[in-house]
N, C-alpha and C positions, 0 to 999 in steps of 0.2 A: 137903132135909134140913139141910145145912150145920151140922153139929155142931162144926166146927172154927173157931177164931178167925181163922186165916189159912191160906193154901195151904201154907206151909212146914210147918205142924203136920200137915196131911194127908199130905204127902210123908214126913215123919219116921215117922209111924205106919205107913204102907204099907211102908217099908223094914224096920221092926221086925217087922211081920207076915210079910213074905216070909222073913225070917231065922228066925222062930219056927215058922211054919206051912208055908211053902214056896210054890212058884210054882203055886198052885192056881187053879182057875177062880173068878172073883168076879163079882158084879153091880156094875158101875160106874154110878153115877147121875150124870146130867148135865142141863144146860139148854141149849137152843139159843139162841144170840145171833148175829145177823147171819150165819146159815148155818154157824156153828161150834159144836162141842160144848164146853161148859165144864163140867168135872167138879166135882162138889160133895161126893161121898162114895162109899163102896164098902162091900161086905160079902162075905165068903166064902160060897160056896154050901154049904148043909148036905147036899145030896144031889144026885147027878148028874141025877136026874129032876125036881128042883125046878122049879116053874113060875116064869116070869119075873115078878118083882114090879113092881107099879105104883110109879111115883115119887110124891113128895109134891108136890102142886100141879102145876106145869108140868114137873116133872122127868120124865125118861124113864130107862130102864135098858138096859144091854146086857151080855152075857156076854163076858168076855175073861179072859185070864191076868193074874194080879197084876203080873207083870213087864212086861206090855204097857202097863199104866196108868201106871207110873212115868215113862217119858219124856214121856208126854202131859201129866202134871201139871207136870213141869219146864218144858216148852215153854209151857204155860199160865201158869206163874208169870212167865215173861219177857214174854209178850205181854199178859196180863190180870192183873196182880198184885193188883188190888183186887177181883177177883170172888170 
């Protein structure tokens, strides 16, 4: 998907969403590079029974809490700032 210009923008958006919406379940979208998950986007689940969405292209998705994605994005920013 990659709707964000850089990873910092995605982090800021997630922090704001957690403050506004809460620590809800989300779909975290990622690509695998060298055996690591590199996150590209997320969206909140609309319904607990919602089926797992397919990613765009080579993207995959996983269900996690919004607060769990935040440290993963911060670590990714340090290790893969240009992804």
